C-alpha positions in Angstrom: 91.5 124.8 129.9 93.9 123.3 127.3 93.2 120.8 124.6 94.8 117.4 125.2 96.3 115.9 122.0 95.5 112.2 121.6 96.8 109.6 119.3 100.4 108.6 118.4 103.1 111.2 118.8 105.4 109.6 116.4 105.5 111.6 113.1 106.0 108.5 111.0 102.9 106.7 112.5 100.7 109.8 112.2 101.7 110.2 108.5 101.0 106.5 107.9 97.6 106.8 109.5 96.7 109.7 107.2 98.0 107.9 104.1 96.0 104.7 104.9 92.9 106.7 105.5 93.2 108.6 102.2 93.0 105.4 100.2 89.3 105.1 101.0 89.7 101.3 100.9 88.0 99.4 103.8 91.0 97.2 104.8 93.5 100.1 104.9 90.9 102.3 106.8 90.5 99.5 109.5 94.3 99.4 109.9 94.4 103.2 110.2 91.8 103.2 112.9 93.7 100.5 114.8 96.9 102.4 114.6 95.2 105.6 115.9 93.7 103.9 118.9 95.2 104.1 122.4 98.4 102.2 123.4 96.5 99.9 125.7 94.8 98.5 122.6 98.1 97.9 120.7 98.9 94.6 119.1 102.1 92.7 119.9 101.8 89.1 118.7 104.5 86.5 119.1 105.8 84.3 116.2 104.1 81.2 117.6 100.7 82.9 117.4 101.4 84.1 113.9 102.4 80.6 112.9 99.3 79.1 114.4 96.9 81.5 112.8 98.4 81.7 109.2 98.9 79.3 106.3 101.6 79.0 103.6 102.0 82.2 101.5 99.6 84.3 103.5 100.0 88.1 103.6 99.4 89.5 107.0 99.3 93.1 108.3 100.1 93.6 112.0 99.3 97.1 113.2 101.9 96.8 116.0 105.1 95.1 117.0 106.0 91.5 116.2 107.8 89.7 119.1 110.2 86.8 118.7 108.9 84.1 120.9 108.3 80.9 118.9 109.1 79.8 115.4 107.6 80.0 111.9 107.4 76.7 110.0 106.0 78.1 106.7 106.5 81.1 104.5 104.5 84.2 105.2 104.7 87.9 104.2 104.4 90.0 107.3 103.8 93.8 107.2 104.1 95.4 110.6 104.8 98.7 112.3 107.9 97.4 114.2 109.6 94.1 115.1 112.1 92.8 117.6 115.6 91.8 116.6 115.0 88.1 117.3 111.7 88.2 115.4 113.4 89.6 112.3 116.1 86.9 112.5 113.6 84.1 112.8 111.3 85.4 110.1 114.2 85.7 107.6 115.5 82.2 108.7 112.1 80.6 107.8 112.2 82.1 104.3 109.4 84.6 105.0 109.4 88.3 104.1 109.0 91.2 106.5 107.8 94.6 105.1 106.7 97.9 106.5 103.0 98.7 106.2 103.9 101.5 103.7 105.7 99.0 101.4 102.7 96.7 101.4 100.4 99.6 100.6 102.6 100.5 97.6 102.7 96.8 96.4 99.0 96.1 97.0 97.0 99.4 97.0 93.6 97.5 96.8 94.5 95.3 99.8 93.4 92.1 98.1 94.4 88.9 99.8 95.7 90.7 102.9 94.7 89.6 106.4 94.7 91.9 109.4 96.1 90.3 112.6 94.7 91.7 115.8 
């Protein structure tokens, strides 16, 4: 009987999960757990949903892929694992910033003021 490997197979994602867990800070550990869960539990919000659930100048972490349906009408900082081409264009057009989760971790190691978007 062989052992079945579970979790993401992407090296970058596996490294990110380990780095987030090593911080021992609650918010980063929650994101680490979400990233290491199965694909059927992955998060892929559209821009209209992000627009509806956020306010001006919010910092949001999305442990998944951002999709480009909808518009943003206020400035938000979005840190995500991946994003579609149309989502990137619309985010930049609204004056918002898009970062990788690693970049946000470097900028804000304590995780203060960061919201997790499930």
